[in-house]
C-alpha positions as CSV (number, residue, x, y, z in Angstrom):
1,X,-36.5,13.5,-19.2
2,X,-33.2,15.4,-18.8
3,X,-35.0,18.5,-17.5
4,X,-37.1,16.5,-14.9
5,X,-33.9,14.9,-13.5
6,X,-32.2,18.3,-13.1
7,X,-35.3,19.6,-11.2
8,X,-35.2,16.6,-8.8
9,X,-31.6,17.3,-8.1
10,X,-32.2,21.0,-7.4
11,X,-35.1,20.1,-5.1
12,X,-32.9,17.7,-3.2
13,X,-30.0,20.1,-2.8
14,X,-32.3,22.9,-1.9
15,X,-34.0,20.9,0.8
16,X,-30.6,20.2,2.6
17,X,-30.3,22.0,5.8
18,X,-27.5,24.4,6.2
19,X,-24.5,23.4,8.2
20,X,-23.7,25.1,11.5
21,X,-20.2,26.2,11.4
22,X,-19.2,23.9,14.2
23,X,-15.7,22.9,13.2
24,X,-12.8,24.8,11.6
25,X,-10.3,23.0,9.5
26,X,-6.8,24.6,9.1
27,X,-4.7,23.3,6.2
28,X,-1.0,23.6,6.0
29,X,-1.2,25.7,2.9
30,X,-3.0,28.4,4.8
31,X,-6.5,27.7,3.8
32,X,-9.3,27.7,6.4
33,X,-12.5,25.7,6.0
34,X,-15.7,25.7,8.2
35,X,-18.1,22.9,8.4
36,X,-18.4,19.5,10.2
37,X,-16.0,16.7,10.6
38,X,-17.8,13.6,9.5
39,X,-15.1,11.0,10.1
40,X,-11.4,10.9,10.6
41,X,-8.7,8.3,10.7
42,X,-4.9,8.1,10.2
43,X,-5.1,8.8,6.5
44,X,-7.8,11.4,5.8
45,X,-10.5,13.7,7.2
46,X,-13.9,13.7,5.7
47,X,-15.2,17.3,6.1
48,X,-18.8,18.4,5.3
49,X,-19.2,21.9,4.0
50,X,-22.0,24.1,2.6
51,X,-22.4,26.5,-0.3
52,X,-25.1,28.7,-1.9
53,X,-26.1,30.1,1.6
54,X,-26.5,26.6,3.0
55,X,-28.7,25.2,0.3
56,X,-26.1,22.9,-1.0
57,X,-24.0,20.5,1.2
58,X,-21.2,18.3,0.3
59,X,-18.4,16.3,1.8
60,X,-14.7,16.6,0.9
61,X,-11.9,14.3,1.9
62,X,-8.6,16.0,3.0
63,X,-5.3,13.8,3.4
64,X,-4.2,14.0,7.0
65,X,-0.7,15.2,5.8
66,X,-2.4,18.4,4.6
67,X,-4.2,19.2,7.9
68,X,-2.4,21.6,10.3
69,X,-5.1,21.3,13.0
70,X,-8.9,21.2,13.7
71,X,-10.8,23.4,16.0
72,X,-14.1,21.9,17.3
73,X,-16.6,24.1,18.9
74,X,-19.1,21.4,19.8
75,X,-16.8,18.8,21.3
76,X,-18.8,16.8,23.8
77,X,-17.6,15.7,27.2
78,X,-15.4,12.5,27.2
79,X,-18.2,10.6,29.0
80,X,-20.7,11.2,26.2
81,X,-18.5,10.4,23.2
82,X,-19.5,7.5,21.0
83,X,-17.2,5.1,19.3
84,X,-18.2,6.4,15.9
85,X,-16.3,9.7,16.6
86,X,-12.7,9.8,15.5
87,X,-9.9,8.9,17.8
88,X,-7.4,11.3,16.5
89,X,-8.2,15.0,17.0
90,X,-5.4,17.4,16.5
91,X,-7.1,20.4,18.2
92,X,-5.5,23.3,19.8
93,X,-6.2,22.0,23.3
94,X,-6.0,18.3,23.2
95,X,-4.7,17.6,26.7
96,X,-8.2,17.9,28.3
97,X,-9.6,15.1,26.2
98,X,-7.7,12.3,28.2
99,X,-8.4,12.1,31.9
100,X,-6.5,8.9,32.7
101,X,-3.4,8.4,30.4
102,X,-2.1,5.3,32.1
103,X,-5.5,3.6,31.8
104,X,-5.6,4.5,28.0
105,X,-2.0,3.1,27.6
106,X,-3.0,-0.2,29.2
107,X,-6.1,-0.3,26.9
108,X,-3.7,0.3,23.9
109,X,-1.4,-2.5,25.1
110,X,-4.3,-4.8,25.6
111,X,-5.4,-4.2,22.0
112,X,-2.0,-4.6,20.8
113,X,-1.6,-8.0,22.3
114,X,-5.1,-8.9,20.8
115,X,-3.8,-7.9,17.4
116,X,-6.3,-5.0,17.1
117,X,-3.6,-2.8,15.5
118,X,-5.8,-0.2,13.8
119,X,-7.8,0.9,16.9
120,X,-4.6,0.7,19.1
121,X,-2.7,2.8,16.6
122,X,-5.5,5.4,16.5
123,X,-5.6,5.6,20.4
124,X,-1.8,5.8,20.5
125,X,-1.8,8.8,18.2
126,X,-4.4,10.4,20.4
127,X,-2.4,9.7,23.5
128,X,0.9,11.1,22.1
129,X,-0.9,14.2,20.7
130,X,-2.6,14.9,23.9
131,X,0.4,14.6,26.2
132,X,3.5,16.6,27.0
133,X,7.0,15.2,26.8
134,X,7.1,14.8,30.6
135,X,3.8,12.9,30.7
136,X,5.0,10.6,27.9
137,X,8.2,9.9,29.9
138,X,6.1,8.9,32.9
139,X,4.3,6.4,30.7
140,X,7.5,4.8,29.4
141,X,7.9,2.3,32.3
142,X,4.4,0.9,31.8
143,X,5.2,0.1,28.1
144,X,8.6,-1.5,29.2
145,X,7.0,-3.7,31.8
146,X,4.1,-4.8,29.5
147,X,5.7,-5.3,26.1
148,X,9.5,-4.8,26.8
149,X,9.5,-1.7,24.5
150,X,9.7,2.0,25.0
151,X,6.5,3.9,24.4
152,X,8.0,5.3,21.1
153,X,9.0,1.8,20.0
154,X,5.5,0.6,20.7
155,X,4.0,3.4,18.8
156,X,6.3,2.7,15.8
157,X,5.5,-1.1,15.9
158,X,1.8,-0.4,16.1
159,X,2.1,2.0,13.1
160,X,3.7,-0.6,11.0
161,X,1.5,-3.5,12.0
162,X,-1.6,-1.5,11.3
163,X,-0.2,-0.5,7.8
164,X,0.5,-4.3,7.1
165,X,-3.0,-5.2,8.1
166,X,-4.6,-2.9,5.6
167,X,-2.0,-3.4,2.9
168,X,-4.2,-6.0,1.2
169,X,-6.9,-3.4,0.3
170,X,-5.3,0.1,0.7
171,X,-1.6,-0.5,0.1
172,X,1.1,0.0,2.8
173,X,0.9,3.5,4.0
174,X,1.8,4.7,7.5
175,X,-0.6,7.7,7.6
176,X,-0.1,10.3,10.3
177,X,3.2,10.1,12.1
178,X,4.1,12.1,15.2
179,X,7.5,13.6,15.8
180,X,7.7,11.8,19.2
181,X,7.9,8.3,17.4
182,X,9.8,9.4,14.3
183,X,13.3,8.1,15.3
184,X,12.0,4.8,16.6
185,X,9.8,4.4,13.4
186,X,12.7,4.9,11.0
187,X,14.7,2.4,13.0
188,X,11.8,0.0,12.8
189,X,11.3,0.5,9.2
190,X,15.0,-0.5,8.5
191,X,14.7,-3.6,10.8
192,X,11.4,-4.8,9.2
193,X,12.5,-4.2,5.7
194,X,15.8,-6.1,6.3
195,X,14.0,-9.0,7.9
196,X,11.3,-9.1,5.1
197,X,14.0,-9.5,2.4
198,X,15.1,-12.9,3.9
199,X,11.9,-14.0,5.3
200,X,9.9,-16.7,3.5
201,X,6.6,-15.5,2.0
202,X,3.5,-17.1,3.5
203,X,1.4,-18.7,0.8
204,X,-2.2,-18.6,1.6
205,X,-5.5,-18.9,-0.4
206,X,-9.1,-18.3,0.3
207,X,-10.8,-21.4,1.9
208,X,-13.3,-21.4,-1.0
209,X,-10.3,-22.2,-3.3
210,X,-9.0,-24.9,-0.9
211,X,-10.1,-28.0,-2.9
212,X,-8.7,-26.5,-6.1
213,X,-5.5,-25.2,-4.6
214,X,-3.8,-28.3,-2.9
215,X,-5.5,-31.6,-2.4
216,X,-3.0,-32.4,0.3
217,X,-3.1,-29.1,2.0
218,X,-4.2,-28.5,5.7
219,X,-7.9,-29.0,6.5
220,X,-8.2,-26.2,9.1
221,X,-8.7,-22.5,8.3
222,X,-7.5,-19.8,10.5
223,X,-9.7,-17.0,12.0
224,X,-9.3,-14.8,9.1
225,X,-10.7,-17.2,6.7
226,X,-7.4,-18.3,5.1
227,X,-5.5,-21.4,5.2
228,X,-1.8,-21.9,4.9
229,X,-0.6,-24.1,2.0
230,X,3.1,-23.7,2.1
231,X,4.9,-21.9,4.9
232,X,8.2,-22.1,3.0
233,X,7.4,-19.7,0.1
234,X,10.0,-17.9,-1.9
235,X,12.3,-15.1,-0.5
236,X,12.7,-11.8,-2.0
237,X,16.6,-11.9,-2.0
238,X,16.4,-15.1,-3.9
239,X,14.7,-13.4,-6.9
240,X,15.5,-9.8,-6.6
241,X,18.3,-9.9,-9.2
242,X,16.5,-12.3,-11.5
243,X,12.9,-11.2,-11.6
244,X,12.4,-12.2,-15.2
245,X,13.0,-15.9,-14.2
246,X,10.3,-16.1,-11.4
247,X,8.0,-19.0,-12.4
248,X,5.9,-19.7,-9.3
249,X,2.3,-21.0,-9.4
250,X,-0.7,-18.6,-9.3
251,X,-1.3,-19.3,-5.6
252,X,2.5,-18.9,-4.8
253,X,2.7,-15.8,-6.8
254,X,-0.3,-14.2,-5.0
255,X,1.4,-14.6,-1.7
256,X,4.7,-13.6,-3.0
257,X,3.2,-10.4,-4.5
258,X,1.7,-9.3,-1.2
259,X,5.1,-10.0,0.5
260,X,6.9,-7.9,-2.0
261,X,4.2,-5.1,-1.9
262,X,4.8,-4.8,1.8
263,X,8.6,-4.6,1.2
264,X,8.1,-1.8,-1.4
265,X,5.9,0.1,1.1
266,X,8.4,-0.2,3.9
267,X,11.3,1.1,1.8
268,X,9.1,3.9,0.3
269,X,8.1,5.1,3.7
270,X,11.7,5.0,4.9
271,X,12.8,7.1,1.9
272,X,10.0,9.5,2.8
273,X,10.6,9.8,6.5
274,X,14.3,9.2,7.2
275,X,16.0,12.6,7.8
276,X,19.4,11.0,7.1
277,X,18.4,10.5,3.5
278,X,17.8,14.2,3.0
279,X,21.6,14.8,3.7
280,X,22.9,11.5,2.0
281,X,22.0,11.7,-1.6
282,X,24.0,8.7,-2.8
283,X,22.3,6.5,-0.2
284,X,18.9,7.9,-1.3
285,X,19.7,7.1,-5.0
286,X,20.8,3.6,-4.0
287,X,17.6,2.9,-2.1
288,X,15.5,4.4,-5.0
289,X,17.4,2.0,-7.3
290,X,16.6,-0.9,-5.1
291,X,12.9,0.1,-5.0
292,X,12.7,-0.2,-8.8
293,X,14.2,-3.6,-8.6
294,X,11.5,-4.6,-6.1
295,X,8.8,-3.1,-8.3
296,X,10.2,-5.2,-11.2
297,X,9.9,-8.3,-9.2
298,X,6.5,-7.3,-8.0
299,X,5.4,-7.1,-11.6
300,X,6.8,-10.4,-12.4
301,X,4.8,-12.0,-9.5
302,X,1.6,-10.3,-10.6
303,X,2.1,-11.7,-14.1
304,X,2.4,-15.2,-12.7
305,X,-0.7,-14.6,-10.7
306,X,-2.6,-14.2,-14.0
307,X,-1.0,-17.2,-15.5
308,X,1.2,-15.3,-17.8
309,X,4.7,-16.6,-19.0
310,X,7.8,-15.3,-17.2
311,X,9.9,-12.6,-18.8
312,X,12.5,-15.1,-19.7
313,X,10.0,-17.4,-21.4
314,X,8.5,-14.3,-23.2
315,X,12.0,-13.4,-24.6
316,X,12.7,-17.1,-25.5
317,X,9.3,-17.3,-27.2
318,X,10.0,-14.1,-29.1
319,X,13.5,-15.4,-30.1
320,X,11.9,-18.6,-31.3
321,X,9.4,-16.8,-33.5
322,X,12.2,-14.7,-34.9
323,X,14.3,-17.8,-35.8
324,X,11.3,-19.5,-37.4
325,X,10.6,-16.4,-39.5
326,X,14.3,-16.3,-40.7
327,X,14.2,-20.0,-41.6
328,X,10.9,-19.6,-43.5
329,X,12.4,-16.6,-45.4
330,X,15.5,-18.6,-46.1
331,X,13.5,-21.6,-47.5
332,X,11.5,-19.2,-49.7
333,X,14.7,-17.7,-51.1
334,X,16.2,-21.1,-51.6
335,X,13.1,-22.2,-53.5
336,X,13.3,-19.2,-55.8
337,X,17.0,-19.9,-56.5
338,X,16.2,-23.5,-57.6
339,X,13.5,-22.4,-60.2
340,X,15.2,-19.3,-61.5
341,X,16.8,-19.7,-65.1
342,X,20.5,-19.2,-65.4
343,X,21.9,-16.7,-67.9
344,X,25.4,-16.1,-69.1
345,X,27.2,-13.1,-67.6
346,X,27.2,-11.3,-71.0
347,X,23.4,-11.7,-71.3
348,X,23.6,-14.5,-73.9
349,X,20.7,-16.9,-74.1
350,X,20.9,-20.3,-72.6
351,X,21.9,-23.2,-74.9
352,X,19.3,-24.8,-77.3
353,X,19.0,-28.0,-75.3
354,X,18.2,-26.1,-72.2
355,X,15.3,-24.3,-74.2
356,X,13.9,-27.6,-75.0
């Protein structure tokens, strides 16, 4: 059986057609790979390569932070591209890919207002990468008129909102950040983090759990399939210094944990990107210490999600068990003292009446 399986695998691999070296992937560590870009987003590039003279094909994923650039030799014209092709393409000649930059920016703003943050963020990255500083400066008035932000601020806000949208499944990560938006992004990270610490967590649950969650909760579900039970959830600042005491319900803890996880991500990205922290070591250490406090609170919220006791309750229960063990030991010792025969200090036997 084992040998037949191996034969089938070899047959399949041998039948795979060789990959034409259409694309060239340049990594920041100096490596160069040839193959085919299968997909690409803000976080990674899926790159198909071949081995054994083209008889074996495989796909490897490269984090976007490791990619220097991609050269495509079979780039189709803009009019024939499909939506399945990646929007972010850091090629050596990127400016020819966008014919009408103002039109693309207006489409980005339209998606931004419609809360299509992921697609808008990808298009914004493409717009910035394919434009010169002068071209981006000419686009600033359009952003100011439409959303009352500079183009860099809009790019930063899109980046953060897209990361928040996918935080539920992929964690809070910003992905590719262009130098053009870096300053605005760091400022936005500081602002969003400070606001989140004092903001009430939105407690929501899947509509399937509505009946079990709150009998007196709202009857309407929103477009995302979630309904709001309690808009006045806990605040991070209220629990940051007493994580061991957090005792929210399972549903409250679920919303609070997501709230805390985004705060952890915001702070982590600021530590990663803020150039000021590379020079200010005490501030960096202070923020790292605060990040550990947040992670401790996040762990407490996740324990409550599973219905486990709080850290304070666990300590109290452990102390109570210890007290009970000591009392039990003391009672045993007292019982032995009461039944033990008494002897004189010199070893003499007890009186005769005692022996009777």
